[in-house]
C-alpha positions in Angstrom: 74.5 108.5 113.6 77.9 110.0 112.9 80.4 108.1 110.7 84.0 109.2 111.2 86.4 108.0 108.5 90.2 108.2 108.7 92.6 107.5 105.8 96.3 107.2 106.6 98.7 108.7 104.0 102.1 107.2 103.8 105.0 108.8 102.0 108.0 106.8 101.0 111.1 108.3 99.4 114.9 108.2 99.7 115.0 111.1 102.2 112.2 110.0 104.5 111.5 106.4 105.2 107.8 107.0 106.0 105.9 110.2 106.8 102.4 109.7 108.0 99.4 112.0 107.8 95.8 111.1 108.6 92.9 112.7 106.8 89.4 112.6 108.2 85.9 113.1 106.9 82.6 112.9 108.8 79.2 111.8 107.6 75.7 111.4 108.9 74.6 107.8 108.2 71.8 105.4 109.1 73.6 102.1 108.4 76.4 100.2 110.1 79.3 99.5 107.7 80.9 96.1 107.7 84.4 94.9 106.7 83.2 93.3 103.6 82.0 96.7 102.2 84.2 99.1 100.4 84.2 102.9 100.7 83.8 105.2 97.7 84.6 108.9 97.5 85.2 111.4 94.7 88.7 111.8 96.0 89.8 108.4 94.7 89.4 106.6 91.4 88.8 103.2 93.1 86.9 102.1 96.2 89.0 101.8 99.4 89.0 98.7 101.6 87.7 99.1 105.1 90.4 97.9 107.5 88.9 98.6 111.0 85.5 99.5 112.4 84.6 100.7 115.9 81.0 101.1 116.8 80.1 103.2 119.9 76.3 103.1 120.4 76.4 105.0 123.7 78.0 108.0 121.9 76.2 107.4 118.6 79.2 107.2 116.3 81.1 104.7 114.1 84.8 105.1 113.5 86.3 103.6 110.4 89.9 103.3 109.1 90.4 102.8 105.4 93.3 101.5 103.5 96.3 103.9 103.2 97.1 106.2 100.4 100.8 105.5 99.6 102.8 108.2 97.9 106.3 107.9 96.6 107.4 111.5 95.9 108.2 113.9 98.8 106.7 116.9 96.9 103.4 115.1 96.3 102.2 115.1 99.9 101.1 118.8 99.9 99.5 118.4 96.4 97.7 115.2 97.6 96.5 116.9 100.8 95.2 119.8 98.8 93.2 117.5 96.5 91.7 115.6 99.4 90.8 118.9 101.0 88.9 119.9 97.8 86.8 116.7 98.5 86.1 117.6 102.1 88.8 115.6 103.8 90.7 117.4 106.6 94.2 116.9 107.8 95.2 116.7 111.4 96.4 120.3 111.3 93.1 121.5 109.8 91.1 119.6 112.5 93.3 121.0 115.3 92.9 124.6 114.0 89.1 124.2 114.2 89.2 123.6 117.9 
C-alpha cells in the first residue's frame, strides 16, 4: 500500500504574513497509521504529530498530513526546502516538474 505524507511549511516574517509550501514523500507500507502515532524522519530532530489521515482502500493508498514546519526568516525557506530534498521530500514545484 502507498503512504503519501504531506508536511506544510509556513513562513512568518515582517514582509510576508504567511507563505505556504507543501512537501511530500511517498512510502510503501503494510500498516495503517493512526492519529495517536507520530511520524519520524531523518529530516527532523523530533517526531511529527499526525494531524489528518485519509484511507482509500479502493485505490490502495493512505494520505497523511503532518504538523507544519514553521519558519521565521524569509531567507530560510530555500535552505529548508533544500535540506528536506536531501531527505527525499519533494516540493510542489519538484512534483509538478516530474509529470
